[in-house]
MDAnalysis code that builds the backbone (N, CA, C; Angstrom):
import MDAnalysis as mda
import numpy as np

u = mda.Universe.empty(381, n_residues=127, atom_resindex=np.repeat(np.arange(127), 3), trajectory=True)
u.add_TopologyAttr("name", ["N", "CA", "C"] * 127)
u.add_TopologyAttr("resid", np.arange(1, 128))
u.add_TopologyAttr("resname", ["MET", "ASP", "ILE", "SER", "VAL", "LEU", "LEU", "ALA", "LYS", "TYR", "LEU", "GLY", "PRO", "VAL", "MET", "LEU", "LEU", "THR", "GLY", "THR", "SER", "LEU", "LEU", "LEU", "ASN", "LYS", "HIS", "LEU", "ALA", "ARG", "ASP", "VAL", "MET", "ALA", "ASP", "VAL", "LEU", "ARG", "SER", "PRO", "ALA", "LEU", "LEU", "MET", "THR", "ALA", "GLY", "PHE", "MET", "ALA", "LEU", "MET", "VAL", "GLY", "LEU", "THR", "VAL", "VAL", "ILE", "PHE", "HIS", "ASN", "LEU", "TRP", "VAL", "ALA", "GLY", "TRP", "PRO", "VAL", "ILE", "ILE", "THR", "ILE", "TYR", "GLY", "TRP", "LEU", "ALA", "LEU", "LEU", "VAL", "GLY", "ILE", "VAL", "ARG", "THR", "ALA", "PHE", "PRO", "GLY", "ALA", "ILE", "ARG", "LYS", "MET", "ALA", "ASN", "ARG", "PHE", "GLY", "LYS", "ASN", "ASN", "ALA", "LEU", "MET", "LYS", "GLY", "VAL", "PHE", "ALA", "ALA", "ASN", "VAL", "LEU", "LEU", "GLY", "ALA", "PHE", "LEU", "THR", "TYR", "LYS", "GLY", "PHE", "PHE"])
u.atoms.positions = np.array([
    [105.954, 101.271, 98.432],
    [104.919, 102.386, 99.190],
    [104.030, 101.467, 100.078],
    [104.206, 102.216, 101.129],
    [103.077, 101.647, 102.503],
    [101.625, 101.749, 101.551],
    [101.150, 100.335, 101.962],
    [99.924, 100.251, 101.576],
    [99.072, 101.336, 102.106],
    [98.565, 101.447, 103.227],
    [98.273, 102.592, 103.799],
    [98.039, 103.981, 103.164],
    [99.763, 104.327, 103.004],
    [99.411, 105.482, 102.067],
    [99.095, 105.398, 100.468],
    [99.179, 103.967, 99.751],
    [98.585, 103.916, 98.815],
    [96.933, 104.000, 98.341],
    [96.476, 103.169, 99.838],
    [95.119, 103.454, 99.944],
    [94.364, 104.747, 100.288],
    [95.314, 105.290, 100.565],
    [94.787, 107.197, 101.310],
    [95.128, 108.079, 99.811],
    [95.944, 107.574, 99.040],
    [95.904, 108.227, 98.052],
    [94.915, 107.640, 96.883],
    [94.567, 106.929, 96.968],
    [93.282, 106.299, 96.016],
    [91.830, 106.651, 96.522],
    [91.453, 106.197, 97.989],
    [90.411, 106.670, 98.547],
    [90.180, 107.936, 98.981],
    [90.987, 108.541, 99.113],
    [90.904, 110.169, 99.925],
    [90.558, 110.988, 98.236],
    [91.091, 111.337, 97.395],
    [90.367, 112.287, 96.133],
    [89.308, 111.815, 95.789],
    [88.981, 110.334, 95.996],
    [87.504, 109.728, 95.017],
    [86.764, 110.513, 96.384],
    [86.541, 110.690, 97.469],
    [85.241, 110.866, 99.095],
    [85.750, 112.160, 98.768],
    [87.218, 113.276, 98.543],
    [86.876, 114.473, 98.682],
    [86.193, 114.902, 97.401],
    [86.469, 114.469, 96.364],
    [85.522, 115.247, 95.357],
    [83.765, 114.437, 95.770],
    [83.925, 113.348, 95.466],
    [82.584, 112.966, 95.523],
    [81.669, 113.417, 96.683],
    [82.201, 113.888, 98.219],
    [81.695, 114.761, 98.888],
    [81.395, 116.069, 98.525],
    [82.141, 116.862, 98.139],
    [82.119, 118.201, 97.724],
    [81.502, 118.367, 96.438],
    [81.092, 117.180, 95.508],
    [80.278, 117.364, 94.494],
    [78.759, 117.518, 95.011],
    [78.651, 116.429, 95.730],
    [77.169, 116.377, 96.217],
    [76.876, 117.307, 97.376],
    [77.973, 117.914, 98.033],
    [77.394, 119.096, 98.809],
    [76.680, 120.234, 98.155],
    [77.918, 120.206, 97.298],
    [77.580, 121.259, 96.050],
    [76.169, 121.016, 95.543],
    [75.794, 120.007, 95.378],
    [74.670, 119.504, 94.525],
    [73.729, 118.739, 94.753],
    [73.207, 119.508, 95.713],
    [72.051, 118.481, 96.570],
    [71.057, 118.373, 95.957],
    [71.160, 118.488, 94.834],
    [69.803, 117.807, 93.619],
    [69.981, 116.936, 93.461],
    [71.116, 117.015, 92.944],
    [72.049, 115.921, 92.081],
    [72.234, 114.563, 92.955],
    [72.422, 114.431, 94.143],
    [72.473, 113.686, 94.932],
    [71.251, 113.052, 95.131],
    [70.040, 113.890, 95.655],
    [68.611, 113.005, 95.066],
    [68.010, 112.421, 93.907],
    [68.358, 112.813, 93.001],
    [68.333, 112.816, 91.632],
    [69.119, 111.432, 91.329],
    [70.187, 111.294, 91.741],
    [70.772, 109.656, 91.303],
    [70.743, 108.848, 92.390],
    [70.228, 109.180, 93.555],
    [69.869, 108.071, 94.784],
    [68.382, 107.683, 94.136],
    [67.310, 108.513, 93.507],
    [66.136, 108.169, 93.060],
    [66.383, 107.092, 92.089],
    [67.332, 107.838, 91.137],
    [67.650, 106.553, 90.034],
    [67.710, 105.612, 90.192],
    [68.891, 105.007, 90.817],
    [69.486, 103.763, 91.926],
    [68.393, 103.129, 92.789],
    [67.837, 103.861, 93.061],
    [66.493, 102.953, 93.771],
    [65.487, 102.628, 92.792],
    [65.109, 103.265, 91.817],
    [64.254, 102.980, 90.887],
    [64.609, 101.710, 90.275],
    [65.960, 101.277, 89.716],
    [66.244, 100.338, 88.807],
    [67.207, 99.225, 89.193],
    [66.670, 97.841, 89.666],
    [67.330, 96.749, 90.307],
    [68.665, 96.571, 89.945],
    [68.780, 96.947, 88.058],
    [70.149, 96.507, 87.756],
    [71.292, 97.862, 88.298],
    [71.009, 99.125, 88.665],
    [71.779, 100.151, 89.286],
    [71.774, 99.720, 90.676],
    [71.006, 99.506, 91.129],
    [70.814, 99.256, 92.625],
    [71.847, 98.179, 92.802],
    [72.168, 97.049, 92.191],
    [73.067, 95.547, 92.180],
    [74.434, 95.909, 91.684],
    [74.436, 96.501, 90.775],
    [75.548, 97.335, 90.693],
    [76.751, 98.062, 91.499],
    [75.836, 99.227, 91.865],
    [76.486, 100.027, 93.401],
    [76.728, 98.967, 94.402],
    [75.922, 97.962, 94.605],
    [76.582, 96.887, 95.697],
    [77.504, 96.119, 95.246],
    [77.572, 95.693, 94.199],
    [78.732, 94.744, 93.633],
    [80.098, 95.588, 94.120],
    [80.253, 96.572, 93.333],
    [80.894, 97.648, 93.288],
    [81.236, 98.289, 94.723],
    [80.748, 98.624, 95.696],
    [80.540, 98.741, 97.340],
    [81.731, 97.104, 97.880],
    [81.026, 95.990, 97.072],
    [81.581, 94.410, 97.593],
    [82.775, 95.063, 97.253],
    [82.900, 95.033, 95.982],
    [84.447, 95.046, 95.759],
    [85.475, 95.600, 96.402],
    [85.202, 96.942, 96.510],
    [85.717, 97.750, 97.135],
    [86.505, 97.249, 98.501],
    [85.049, 97.303, 99.488],
    [85.633, 96.653, 100.466],
    [86.351, 95.457, 100.817],
    [85.793, 94.561, 100.009],
    [86.640, 93.167, 100.028],
    [87.855, 93.327, 99.971],
    [88.172, 94.161, 98.958],
    [89.546, 94.504, 97.899],
    [90.771, 94.834, 100.001],
    [89.702, 96.166, 100.229],
    [90.335, 96.673, 101.291],
    [90.783, 95.770, 102.399],
    [89.592, 95.053, 102.807],
    [89.843, 94.281, 104.106],
    [90.810, 93.159, 103.426],
    [90.801, 92.862, 102.262],
    [91.798, 91.994, 102.338],
    [93.032, 92.077, 102.418],
    [93.489, 93.362, 101.953],
    [95.050, 93.822, 101.486],
    [95.284, 94.885, 102.940],
    [93.994, 95.387, 103.506],
    [94.408, 96.325, 104.726],
    [93.734, 95.760, 106.096],
    [93.703, 94.902, 106.320],
    [93.163, 94.727, 107.458],
    [93.666, 94.770, 109.081],
    [94.269, 96.493, 109.040],
    [95.089, 96.698, 109.865],
    [94.431, 97.486, 110.821],
    [94.571, 96.816, 112.418],
    [93.714, 97.161, 113.420],
    [94.769, 97.602, 114.429],
    [95.434, 98.958, 113.607],
    [96.088, 99.911, 114.709],
    [95.491, 101.304, 115.339],
    [96.275, 101.452, 116.199],
    [96.233, 102.843, 117.297],
    [96.583, 103.700, 115.807],
    [96.200, 104.382, 115.210],
    [96.583, 105.717, 114.345],
    [95.997, 105.627, 112.612],
    [96.332, 106.316, 112.479],
    [95.171, 106.763, 110.914],
    [95.173, 105.512, 110.254],
    [95.782, 104.982, 110.155],
    [95.768, 103.574, 108.953],
    [94.103, 102.865, 109.197],
    [93.890, 103.039, 111.001],
    [92.848, 101.897, 110.837],
    [91.457, 102.756, 110.270],
    [91.713, 104.032, 109.738],
    [90.453, 104.609, 109.464],
    [90.215, 103.857, 107.866],
    [91.196, 103.725, 107.245],
    [91.049, 102.804, 105.946],
    [90.383, 101.477, 106.124],
    [91.132, 100.870, 107.504],
    [90.409, 99.700, 107.837],
    [89.175, 99.762, 107.936],
    [88.620, 100.323, 108.712],
    [86.930, 100.843, 108.862],
    [86.104, 101.149, 107.829],
    [86.773, 102.137, 106.815],
    [86.215, 102.020, 105.633],
    [86.137, 100.824, 105.205],
    [86.752, 100.085, 104.600],
    [86.860, 98.903, 104.100],
    [85.579, 97.853, 104.649],
    [85.656, 97.843, 105.847],
    [84.556, 97.140, 106.431],
    [83.314, 97.628, 106.396],
    [83.183, 98.697, 106.524],
    [81.696, 99.174, 106.191],
    [81.221, 99.207, 104.888],
    [82.325, 99.779, 103.665],
    [81.957, 99.263, 102.771],
    [81.847, 97.558, 102.206],
    [82.342, 96.893, 102.682],
    [82.050, 95.530, 102.173],
    [80.532, 95.233, 103.272],
    [80.131, 95.657, 103.923],
    [78.655, 95.643, 104.750],
    [77.498, 96.552, 103.642],
    [77.922, 97.445, 103.135],
    [77.064, 98.077, 102.481],
    [77.083, 97.370, 101.362],
    [78.160, 96.815, 100.799],
    [77.732, 95.921, 99.683],
    [76.888, 94.453, 100.059],
    [76.957, 94.064, 100.768],
    [76.708, 92.746, 101.211],
    [75.144, 93.070, 101.313],
    [74.497, 94.418, 101.960],
    [73.700, 94.633, 102.162],
    [72.444, 95.506, 100.857],
    [73.094, 95.996, 100.157],
    [72.744, 96.468, 99.109],
    [72.217, 94.998, 98.181],
    [72.843, 94.409, 98.033],
    [73.127, 93.199, 96.995],
    [71.734, 91.368, 97.891],
    [72.338, 92.145, 98.758],
    [71.265, 91.061, 99.581],
    [69.992, 91.344, 100.081],
    [70.017, 92.984, 100.452],
    [68.501, 93.319, 100.600],
    [68.386, 94.344, 100.050],
    [67.921, 94.238, 98.644],
    [67.083, 95.870, 98.307],
    [66.604, 96.357, 98.611],
    [65.322, 95.642, 98.979],
    [64.176, 96.626, 99.675],
    [64.861, 97.340, 101.072],
    [65.230, 96.840, 101.522],
    [65.584, 97.434, 103.104],
    [66.565, 98.667, 102.279],
    [67.108, 98.605, 101.842],
    [68.126, 99.447, 101.102],
    [67.270, 100.857, 100.626],
    [66.088, 100.378, 99.922],
    [65.336, 101.262, 99.342],
    [64.679, 102.322, 100.639],
    [64.182, 101.748, 101.408],
    [63.508, 101.947, 102.503],
    [64.657, 103.229, 103.326],
    [65.639, 102.356, 103.597],
    [66.209, 103.714, 104.603],
    [67.119, 104.737, 103.574],
    [67.404, 104.455, 102.517],
    [67.314, 105.519, 101.490],
    [66.428, 106.458, 101.025],
    [65.285, 105.987, 101.241],
    [64.465, 107.079, 101.343],
    [63.961, 108.004, 102.255],
    [64.207, 107.443, 103.386],
    [64.474, 108.376, 104.502],
    [65.838, 109.147, 104.674],
    [66.812, 108.681, 104.289],
    [67.435, 108.989, 104.315],
    [67.758, 110.452, 103.258],
    [66.926, 110.450, 102.093],
    [66.982, 111.523, 101.243],
    [66.057, 112.271, 101.683],
    [65.047, 112.180, 102.747],
    [64.510, 113.172, 103.258],
    [64.829, 113.824, 104.242],
    [65.746, 113.421, 105.205],
    [66.620, 114.264, 105.836],
    [67.551, 114.945, 105.542],
    [67.637, 116.310, 105.234],
    [68.365, 117.246, 104.926],
    [69.645, 117.244, 105.704],
    [69.661, 117.372, 107.159],
    [70.765, 117.425, 108.041],
    [71.523, 116.373, 108.014],
    [71.084, 115.324, 107.891],
    [71.622, 113.954, 107.586],
    [72.750, 114.149, 106.379],
    [71.663, 113.879, 105.361],
    [72.381, 114.299, 103.987],
    [73.931, 115.225, 104.166],
    [73.730, 116.587, 104.420],
    [74.548, 117.213, 104.500],
    [76.061, 116.579, 105.426],
    [75.392, 116.481, 106.892],
    [76.544, 115.658, 107.348],
    [76.879, 114.725, 106.832],
    [76.502, 113.708, 106.508],
    [77.285, 112.438, 105.780],
    [78.123, 112.901, 104.925],
    [77.815, 113.977, 103.726],
    [78.579, 114.250, 102.609],
    [79.957, 115.422, 103.164],
    [79.259, 116.148, 104.215],
    [80.617, 116.950, 104.741],
    [81.933, 115.653, 105.539],
    [81.311, 114.619, 106.089],
    [81.851, 113.860, 106.734],
    [82.922, 113.602, 105.501],
    [82.654, 113.154, 104.171],
    [83.387, 112.550, 103.484],
    [84.382, 113.604, 103.060],
    [83.987, 114.868, 102.784],
    [84.789, 115.988, 102.849],
    [86.118, 116.097, 103.363],
    [85.499, 115.876, 104.810],
    [86.778, 115.697, 105.489],
    [87.408, 115.037, 105.835],
    [86.954, 113.569, 105.545],
    [87.762, 112.194, 106.093],
    [88.785, 112.297, 104.388],
    [87.635, 112.777, 103.242],
    [88.453, 112.698, 101.934],
    [90.266, 113.878, 102.109],
    [89.733, 114.701, 102.735],
    [90.974, 115.703, 102.544],
    [91.800, 115.083, 103.945],
    [91.337, 114.894, 104.710],
    [92.589, 114.311, 105.476],
    [93.198, 112.609, 104.998],
    [92.748, 111.978, 104.470],
    [93.585, 110.775, 103.630],
    [93.960, 111.288, 102.556],
    [93.691, 112.140, 101.558],
    [94.486, 113.214, 100.656],
    [95.427, 113.524, 101.536],
    [95.811, 114.207, 102.287],
    [97.004, 114.889, 102.939],
    [97.780, 113.719, 103.725],
    [96.983, 112.505, 103.844],
    [97.745, 111.583, 104.283],
    [99.048, 110.537, 103.187],
    [98.276, 110.516, 102.378],
    [98.980, 110.518, 100.900],
    [99.747, 110.725, 100.155],
    [99.466, 112.394, 100.138],
    [100.455, 112.662, 99.721],
    [101.736, 113.609, 100.185],
    [101.247, 114.060, 101.372],
    [101.996, 114.784, 101.974],
    [102.749, 114.440, 103.159],
])
């Protein structure tokens, strides 16, 4: 199986489900974000998880091509960057997350983008 298809099968449904859940439960998104920001252990764990996912994608799928697989590569690099920032600069993440949580339009946009991208990757992975 092609690595792009395999990663689309993995990332697509996760992004689709997560984005849908957060869009439908906006209060839950704020509560989870607040809990993570209050807990250094949760913030570091979230950083390490993003770091591991991003690094895995970058190592196994660093494909800069003119086609849909580049979406997975960009996702990997963004996850790697987020993981680095979360673990190295937790104070900056707290400030950014507080601003993000107060901007309803931005939150909806990010969650909707996750739904759309997740649906697209799910389609590419399974059909």
